[in-house]
Structures are given as C-alpha cells and as structure tokens.
DOMARKOL-710506 format. One record per atom (N, C-alpha, C, O): y, x, z. Coordinates in steps of 0.02 Angstrom, whole numbers, plus 32768, in hexadecimal, padded with zeros to 4 digits. Last residue first. Example, Ala and Ser with C-alpha at 12.3 -4.5 7.8 and 13.67 -1.06 7.14 Angstrom:
# residues 2
7F9082828162 7FCB82AC8165 80028285818A 8039829E8192 7EE482948186 7F1F82678186 7F5B82948186 7F5A82C881A7 
//
This chain:
# residues 101
723EF8A1D765 7260F84ED76C 72B2F865D7A9 72D9F838D7BB 71AEF8FBD721 71F5F8F1D75E 7228F8BED742 7236F8BCD706 711AF8F3D70A 714FF8E8D6E3 717EF8ECD726 7166F8DDD75C 709BF972D6E2 70BFF952D70E 70FBF947D6E1 7110F968D6B2 6FEDF97AD692 7042F974D682 7051F94BD6D7 7030F923D6F9 6F74F941D6A7 6F90F992D6DC 6FC9F982D6C7 6FEAF975D6F9 6F5CF91BD622 6F24F925D640 6F5FF95AD66D 6F72F990D656 6F8EF926D590 6FA4F904D5AD 6F9FF90CD5FA 6FD3F907D61A 6FA6F97BD501 6F75F970D51D 6FB3F956D561 6FEEF969D566 702CF9C6D4AD 6FF7F9AED4A4 6FDFF9AAD4D5 6FF5F9D8D4F8 70CFF9E1D4EB 708DF9FCD4D2 7063F9C0D4B9 707FF98AD4B2 714EF96CD4BC 7138F993D504 7100F9A6D4D4 70F9F988D49F 71DEF981D44B 7188F958D45F 7170F97CD493 7184F9B6D494 7280F94BD45F 7253F9A4D455 71F3F994D475 71DBF9A0D4AC 7299F8E7D46E 72D2F91CD43E 729FF942D438 7294F95BD401 7218F85FD460 7244F8A6D49B 726FF8BED45C 7266F8A9D422 725AF7C6D41F 7236F7FAD408 723EF835D442 7279F838D454 7260F72ED479 728AF76FD443 7261F795D45F 7247F794D496 724CF688D473 7235F6B9D47E 7242F6F8D466 722AF6FDD42D 72CAF60DD480 72AAF620D46C 7293F674D47A 72BEF69DD48A 7339F5F3D4D5 7320F5AFD4BD 72DDF5C3D496 72B6F595D48A 7372F63ED56F 736CF64CD526 733DF5FDD51F 7326F5DAD54D 7382F60CD600 73B4F625D5D7 73B8F63AD581 73EBF643D55F 7311F5BCD61F 7354F5A9D61B 7397F5DAD623 73CCF5CFD640 72A8F64AD613 72B3F5E7D61D 72EBF5EFD62F 72FDF621D64E 72B2F6DBD5B4 72B9F6B4D5E9 72E3F667D5F0 731BF653D5DF 722DF705D565 7243F6CFD567 7270F6E4D5A6 7250F703D5D0 71E6F7A0D4F0 71F4F77AD545 720CF753D52E 7215F754D4F1 7156F7F1D49D 7187F7BBD49B 71A5F7A4D4E8 717EF799D516 711BF84BD439 7119F842D465 7168F821D47A 71A0F835D46B 70CEF7F8D3AB 70EBF81ED3BE 7108F810D3F5 7118F7D5D3FC 7028F829D3F4 705CF828D3B6 7074F7F5D3A9 7053F7C3D39C 703BF801D4B1 6FFEF806D46D 7049F815D429 7086F80DD432 7079F804D50D 7068F82CD4F2 7032F81FD4C6 6FFFF840D4C3 710EF7A0D554 70BFF797D516 70BDF7DFD501 70EEF7FAD4E8 7149F754D5E2 713CF77FD5B1 70F1F772D596 70BEF755D5A8 71C6F6E9D633 7180F6DCD603 7175F721D5C9 7192F723D593 721AF6A7D6B3 720AF6ECD67D 71D8F6F4D665 71AFF70DD68B 727CF637D6D9 723AF653D6E4 7249F67CD690 7268F675D65B 72CBF5ACD758 72C5F5F1D711 727EF607D70D 7250F5F2D730 72E7F561D79D 7318F575D799 7313F5A6D761 7341F5C2D743 728FF4DAD7EC 727CF4F4D7B2 72C1F526D78C 72D1F50ED756 7299F4B8D8A0 72A5F48CD849 72A1F4DAD823 72B1F50ED841 72A7F4D3D933 7271F4C9D8FD 725FF4B1D8B9 722AF49DD8A2 7315F4DCD95F 72EAF4A2D963 72B0F495D93E 7292F461D92F 7331F560D947 730EF559D987 72F8F513D989 72CBF505D9B1 72E3F583D88F 7308F577D8C0 72F5F55FD910 72BCF54FD91E 7258F5C3D846 7280F5A2D85D 72ADF5B5D893 72A6F5E4D8BB 7220F619D7A1 7258F61FD7E7 7276F5DBD7FF 72A0F5BCD7DF 7175F649D772 71BAF627D770 71E0F62DD7AD 71CAF641D7E2 714AF6D7D6F7 7156F6B5D74E 71A3F69ED73E 71D7F6B2D725 70BBF6ECD68D 70EEF6BBD6A7 710FF6A0D6DD 7102F669D6F6 7064F75BD636 707EF75DD67B 70CEF71ED667 70FFF726D643 6FF2F760D5B0 7032F73ED5CC 703AF745D60F 7009F72DD62B 6F76F7ABD590 6FBFF7C4D571 7003F7A2D570 7036F7AED550 6F21F7F6D61B 6F25F7C0D5F5 6F69F7BAD5C8 6F9AF7C9D5EA 6EE5F855D672 6ED5F849D627 6EDAF823D5FC 6EB9F81DD5C9 6F79F862D6D7 6F34F861D6D6 6F35F861D67D 6F64F868D655 7020F8BED718 6FF6F87DD6D6 6FACF894D6E0 6F9FF8CED6EF 706FF8A6D794 7036F8D8D776 7019F8A3D754 7002F86DD767 710CF88FD7B1 70E1F86DD799 70A0F8A8D782 70B0F8D5D75C 718BF89DD81A 7160F8D0D7FC 7123F8A0D7ED 7107F889D81F 7244F86ED839 71FDF849D83E 71D7F895D7FC 71F3F8B3D7CE 72A1F8CAD8AF 7291F8C0D86C 723BF8BDD879 7210F8DBD899 7314F87BD91F 72D1F8ADD91E 72BAF8B2D8E2 72C9F878D8D2 738BF830D949 737DF87CD963 7336F8B8D94F 7328F8F2D95F 7381F7D1D8F0 73D3F7EBD910 73BCF830D915 73D0F860D8F3 72F7F79AD8E6 730CF7BDD8C1 7348F7E1D8C0 734EF80ED897 7287F77DD975 72D2F782D975 72EEF7B5D92C 72F9F7F1D937 7214F719D991 7222F749D96E 726EF74BD966 728EF71AD952 7180F6C7D98E 71C8F6BAD9C1 71DAF712D99D 71AEF73CD993 711BF699D937 713AF6B8D96E 7179F6AFD95D 7199F697D92F 709EF602D918 70E5F62DD915 70DDF664D943 70AFF669D96C 700EF609D894 7038F61CD8D6 705CF61DD8DE 7075F641D8B3 6FE9F5FCD816 6FFAF5CBD833 700EF5B8D888 7017F585D8A9 6F4EF676D829 6F8DF63DD806 6FA6F612D818 6F7FF5ECD835 6F7EF6E7D8A2 6F6AF6C6D872 6F8DF689D84C 6FC7F673D84D 6F95F78ED8CC 6FBCF746D8BA 6FA3F725D895 6FA7F739D85B 6F85F819D925 6F75F7FFD8DF 6F95F7B4D8F0 6FACF7AAD928 7002F8A5D93B 6FE4F875D963 6FB7F844D91B 6FCAF84FD8E1 7019F94CD94A 7019F933D919 6FE5F8ECD92F 6FA9F8F6D935 709CF990D9C8 7064F99AD99F 7052F948D96B 7079F918D96A 70DEF99BDA2B 70B7F973DA51 7081F97ED9FF 7044F974DA02 7159F9F7D9FF 712CFA1FDA2F 70EBF9C4DA45 70D4F9C7DA7E 717EF9A3D986 714FF9F0D974 7130FA04D9BE 70F8FA1ED9C1 7161F8F0D98F 718AF937D996 7168F97FD99A 7132F985D9B6 7117F8A7D940 714EF896D958 7181F8B4D97C 71B9F8A0D989 70D7F8A5D8A8 70DDF8E4D8C0 7120F8AFD8FF 7152F896D8E4 704AF84CD872 7078F83CD878 709BF878D8BB 7081F87AD8F3 6FC1F841D7FD 6FD6F84FD82D 7023F863D841 703BF88ED81D 6F7BF7A3D7CC 6FB4F7D2D7C9 6FC0F7EBD80D 6FC7F7CBD841 6F1BF73FD780 6F23F751D7AF 6F5EF796D7AF 6F5CF7B6D77B 6F4EF6D5D70E 6EFFF6B7D72D 6F13F6F3D76E 6F1DF6D1D7A0 6FDFF686D730 6FBDF6BBD71D 6F78F6C0D736 6F6BF6B0D770 707AF672D786 7043F649D755 7023F678D71A 7040F68CD6E7 70E0F66BD7FB 70AFF69FD7C8 7072F67BD7BB 7044F66CD7E1 7164F647D848 7123F62AD83A 7100F644D800 710DF625D7CC 71C2F672D8D4 71A4F677D881 7164F65FD878 7135F665D8A0 725CF648D90F 7217F63AD911 71FFF62BD8CD 720EF602D8A2 72D4F697D94F 72BFF68ED90F 7279F685D90C 7256F6B7D906 7351F68DD9C8 730BF6B5D9C5 730CF678D989 732DF644D988 
//
C-alpha cells in the first residue's frame, strides 16, 4: 500500500465508486493502493492541489502538484525539475473539477 498525504485546505477524495466521496482534511494520511485503484481528487475553489506519496516506511516517494491558475501546470516531484504546462489546458474554473491519478 502507498500512504498518501494530501496538502490542501479541503478536498474530497474518491476511495472507490461504491463508497462515494470522503472528505479529507489537510495533512491527513490516507492508506491507498494506487496499483489497484485510481485516486480521484475533487478540487475545491483553491488553485493548487498537492498530493504527496510516501512508501511503507513513511519516507517521501514523490508528489503531484497541480496549479490551475493561468497557465495551468503540473509537476511530478522526483520525476521533473520544473512545472510543465498541460498539453491541453483544462477549462477555466476549478471548483468541482475531478482529477484522476
């Protein structure tokens, strides 16, 4: 299992379609297996989502950071040195958008 630490004021996290959306507060860990299920994060009205990943030893193993202000960019921590523009920018307005990882 991969531990996920979500840094954002409030997000809704999709654990599984059958269970529905669960509210996750900033800095909380979620035990989640990305190898079997995709993670869905519903964005609130903030412009940045940061999902940090940790291994079984609770050591940082990467992160994905999504910024939706102009220009919309993403960064894969431990994979890229800088943020990259989305090849196809997402539509404007961030509240309620669902990001699948």
